[in-house]
VOBA-1610 file (N, C-alpha, C; in pm, whole numbers, padded with zeros to 5 digits, always signed):
BEGIN
Met+00082-00118+00000Met+00000+00000+00000Met+00087+00126+00000Ser+00178+00139+00100Ser+00266+00254+00103Ser+00406+00216+00055Glu+00417+00101-00012Glu+00547+00054-00057Glu+00609+00146-00162Glu+00526+00219-00234Glu+00578+00308-00337Glu+00655+00425-00278Thr+00635+00457-00150Thr+00707+00566-00086Thr+00847+00525-00042Val+00875+00394-00040Val+01006+00344+00002Val+01071+00272-00115Pro+01164+00339-00185Pro+01230+00273-00297Pro+01319+00159-00250Leu+01306+00045-00313Leu+01381-00074-00273Leu+01506-00093-00357Thr+01543+00005-00438Thr+01657-00010-00528Thr+01788+00016-00457Ala+01788+00068-00336Ala+01911+00102-00267Ala+01977-00020-00204Gly+01910-00132-00201Gly+01970-00254-00147Gly+01988-00247+00003Ala+02108-00283+00052Ala+02134-00291+00196Ala+02148-00152+00259Gly+02170-00047+00181Gly+02187+00087+00237Gly+02057+00147+00285Gln+01946+00108+00227Gln+01817+00167+00261Gln+01772+00138+00405Pro+01779+00013+00453Pro+01736-00011+00591Pro+01817+00068+00694Lys+01946+00085+00670Lys+02028+00162+00763Lys+01982+00307+00766Gly+01951+00363+00651Gly+01902+00499+00646Gly+01769+00513+00718Leu+01680+00416+00700Leu+01551+00420+00768Leu+01569+00404+00918Leu+01660+00317+00959Leu+01686+00298+01101Leu+01740+00425+01164Gln+01833+00490+01096Gln+01888+00614+01148Gln+01780+00722+01156Gln+01695+00728+01055Gln+01587+00825+01055Gln+01491+00799+01171Met+01459+00674+01195Met+01371+00640+01307Met+01436+00675+01441Glu+01567+00651+01453Glu+01637+00684+01577Glu+01634+00835+01602Glu+01651+00913+01494Glu+01647+01059+01508Glu+01507+01105+01549Leu+01405+01045+01488Leu+01268+01081+01524Leu+01236+01044+01668Met+01284+00927+01712Met+01260+00885+01850Met+01333+00977+01948Ala+01455+01019+01913Ala+01529+01111+01999Ala+01457+01244+02011Ala+01403+01294+01899Ala+01329+01419+01901Ala+01202+01406+01984Leu+01133+01294+01968Leu+01012+01270+02045Leu+01043+01261+02194Asn+01151+01193+02227Asn+01192+01181+02367Asn+01223+01317+02427Ala+01291+01402+02350Ala+01323+01537+02398Ala+01195+01618+02419Asp+01100+01605+02326Asp+00973+01677+02339Asp+00896+01629+02462Leu+00895+01500+02484Leu+00824+01446+02600Leu+00891+01487+02730Ser+01024+01493+02730Ser+01095+01538+02849Ser+01063+01684+02880Ala+01057+01767+02775Ala+01022+01907+02795Ala+00879+01922+02845Leu+00788+01842+02790Leu+00649+01846+02834Leu+00638+01801+02979Asp+00712+01698+03016Asp+00711+01651+03154Asp+00763+01758+03248Ala+00869+01826+03207Ala+00924+01934+03290Ala+00822+02047+03305Asp+00752+02079+03197Asp+00649+02183+03204Asp+00537+02143+03299Leu+00495+02016+03291Leu+00388+01970+03377Leu+00431+01965+03523Gln+00555+01925+03548Gln+00607+01921+03685Gln+00616+02063+03741Gly+00654+02158+03657Gly+00666+02297+03701Gly+00531+02363+03725Ala+00427+02306+03665Ala+00293+02363+03681Ala+00233+02328+03817Gly+00301+02245+03893Gly+00249+02206+04023Gly+00135+02107+04007Gly+00025+02130+04073Gly-00089+02039+04065Gly-00204+02098+03986Ser-00178+02202+03907Ser-00287+02272+03838Ser-00353+02185+03732Gly-00283+02085+03680Gly-00340+02002+03575Gly-00404+01875+03627Arg-00403+01856+03756Arg-00455+01731+03813Arg-00601+01746+03852Gly-00668+01632+03867Gly-00806+01633+03911Gly-00904+01672+03803Val-00872+01647+03679Val-00959+01686+03569Val-01092+01613+03578Gly-01090+01484+03605Gly-01212+01406+03611Gly-01267+01388+03751Glu-01213+01459+03848Glu-01252+01439+03987Glu-01342+01551+04040Glu-01392+01636+03952Glu-01471+01751+03997Glu-01600+01709+04065Gly-01666+01606+04011Gly-01794+01564+04067Gly-01783+01445+04162Ala-01663+01410+04203Ala-01642+01291+04286Ala-01674+01318+04432Gly-01675+01445+04473Gly-01684+01482+04612Gly-01808+01452+04682
//
């Protein structure tokens, strides 16, 4: 289905390029998640209890 987006003519070089690209994307995602976690930790408890308003 999406095979046309990945040319198979590169032989053994293509998987290494894809692996490196995935590693870079995962590193970027990890950095973004770390920054988001730091933002949420710095916000204190303001983001907690979203579904607990009517529990009382």
